[in-house]
C-alpha positions as CSV (number, residue, x, y, z in Angstrom):
1,M,177.1,175.5,86.1
2,R,175.7,174.8,89.5
3,V,178.6,176.3,91.3
4,K,178.2,179.5,89.2
5,Q,174.6,179.7,90.2
6,A,175.4,179.1,93.9
7,L,178.0,181.8,93.8
8,R,175.5,184.2,92.1
9,Q,173.1,183.5,95.0
10,I,175.6,184.6,97.6
11,D,177.0,187.5,95.6
12,L,174.9,190.1,97.4
13,P,175.8,193.6,98.7
14,P,175.7,192.5,102.4
15,L,178.5,190.0,101.7
16,W,180.6,192.8,100.2
17,L,179.8,195.1,103.0
18,G,180.9,192.4,105.4
19,L,184.2,191.8,103.6
20,F,184.9,195.5,103.5
21,A,184.0,195.9,107.2
22,A,186.4,193.0,108.0
23,A,189.1,194.8,106.1
24,V,188.4,198.0,108.0
25,W,188.4,196.2,111.3
26,L,191.7,194.4,110.5
27,T,193.2,197.8,109.5
28,G,192.0,199.3,112.8
29,R,193.6,196.4,114.8
30,A,196.9,196.2,112.9
31,L,197.4,200.0,112.3
32,P,195.1,201.9,114.7
33,L,195.0,205.6,114.1
34,P,192.8,207.0,116.8
35,L,191.5,210.5,116.0
36,P,189.9,212.7,118.6
37,F,186.1,212.8,118.8
38,T,185.5,210.2,116.1
39,H,183.6,207.6,118.0
40,P,180.3,209.5,118.5
41,P,180.1,210.6,114.8
42,G,181.0,207.0,113.8
43,H,178.2,205.6,115.9
44,A,175.9,208.2,114.4
45,L,176.8,207.2,110.9
46,V,176.3,203.5,111.6
47,L,172.9,204.2,113.2
48,A,171.9,206.5,110.3
49,G,172.9,203.7,107.8
50,V,170.8,201.1,109.7
51,V,167.8,203.5,109.9
52,L,168.1,204.4,106.2
53,T,168.2,200.7,105.3
54,L,165.1,199.9,107.3
55,V,163.1,202.8,105.9
56,A,164.1,202.1,102.3
57,A,163.4,198.4,102.8
58,A,160.0,199.2,104.2
59,Q,159.2,201.4,101.3
60,M,160.1,198.7,98.8
61,V,158.1,196.1,100.7
62,L,155.1,198.4,100.8
63,A,155.5,199.0,97.0
64,R,155.7,195.2,96.5
65,T,159.0,195.3,94.7
66,P,161.9,193.0,95.5
67,L,164.7,194.0,97.8
68,I,167.2,191.5,96.4
69,P,169.4,192.8,93.6
70,R,169.1,191.4,90.1
71,R,165.4,190.6,90.6
72,T,162.9,192.3,88.3
73,P,161.4,195.3,90.0
74,G,157.7,195.5,90.3
75,R,157.4,199.2,90.7
76,L,159.5,202.3,90.4
77,V,159.8,203.7,93.9
78,T,160.6,207.5,93.8
79,G,159.2,208.9,97.0
80,G,160.4,209.0,100.6
81,V,164.1,208.2,100.9
82,F,164.2,207.4,97.2
83,A,163.7,211.1,96.6
84,L,167.1,211.7,98.2
85,S,169.0,208.9,96.6
86,R,168.2,206.4,93.8
87,N,170.1,203.8,95.9
88,P,169.4,204.5,99.5
89,I,170.2,201.0,100.7
90,Y,173.6,201.1,99.0
91,L,174.1,204.6,100.4
92,A,173.2,203.2,103.9
93,D,175.9,200.5,103.4
94,A,178.5,203.2,102.6
95,L,177.4,205.2,105.7
96,I,177.8,202.1,107.9
97,L,181.2,201.4,106.5
98,A,182.3,205.0,107.0
99,G,181.0,204.9,110.5
100,L,183.0,201.7,111.2
101,V,186.2,203.4,110.0
102,L,185.7,206.0,112.7
103,V,184.5,203.7,115.5
104,W,187.3,201.2,114.9
105,D,190.1,203.9,114.7
106,A,190.8,202.7,111.2
107,A,191.4,206.1,109.5
108,L,194.0,204.4,107.2
109,A,191.1,202.3,105.9
110,A,189.0,205.4,104.8
111,P,189.8,204.8,101.1
112,L,187.9,201.5,101.4
113,V,184.6,203.5,101.5
114,P,184.9,205.0,98.0
115,A,186.3,201.6,96.8
116,F,183.2,199.9,98.2
117,M,181.0,202.5,96.4
118,A,182.8,201.9,93.1
119,L,182.5,198.2,93.5
120,I,178.8,198.4,94.2
121,T,178.2,200.8,91.3
122,R,180.0,198.4,88.9
123,R,178.7,195.2,90.2
124,Y,175.0,196.1,90.9
125,I,173.9,199.6,90.2
126,R,174.8,199.9,86.5
127,G,173.0,196.7,85.7
128,E,170.0,197.6,87.8
129,E,169.8,200.9,86.0
130,V,169.6,199.3,82.6
131,V,166.8,197.0,83.8
132,I,164.8,199.8,85.4
133,A,165.3,202.1,82.4
134,T,164.0,199.3,80.1
135,L,160.9,198.6,82.4
136,F,160.0,202.2,83.3
137,G,161.3,204.2,80.4
138,A,160.4,207.9,80.6
139,D,159.3,207.7,84.2
140,Y,162.7,206.4,85.2
141,E,164.5,209.0,83.0
142,A,162.6,211.8,84.7
143,Y,163.4,210.4,88.1
144,R,167.1,209.9,87.1
145,A,167.3,213.5,86.0
146,R,166.1,214.8,89.4
147,V,167.7,212.3,91.9
148,R,171.4,211.5,92.0
149,R,172.7,207.9,92.1
150,W,174.2,208.1,95.6
151,L,173.3,211.4,97.2
């Protein structure tokens, strides 16, 4: 039981982002497919992802609601970047991963971006949505009706 609890503690989205990023990097090293003019947009996507993460995290901290998945939210955050995406930090992770595909000349690894998004949806988002719907009821349903899960 202790091992299961320990694994649950490290089963966090940044770990998955790191694993997928490693797969992208390995693909870029083993099977590089350089495309013209991809590095500046790749760097821009990585930067946009980092900024989006910082802004969303700041909003959550100011709202006094936990950043760590599977923790009970204290408030429903719907403004700022949360008005663009119900999951701006997960979206930021996907942007970072997409940017790394471009920066590391790993075009063949591009399918890992939607695979990452599917994994995050299954592993975290669906469960979080159930908890949030239970806690915030009609307010969450109204928010969910006007803001998409990813973008």
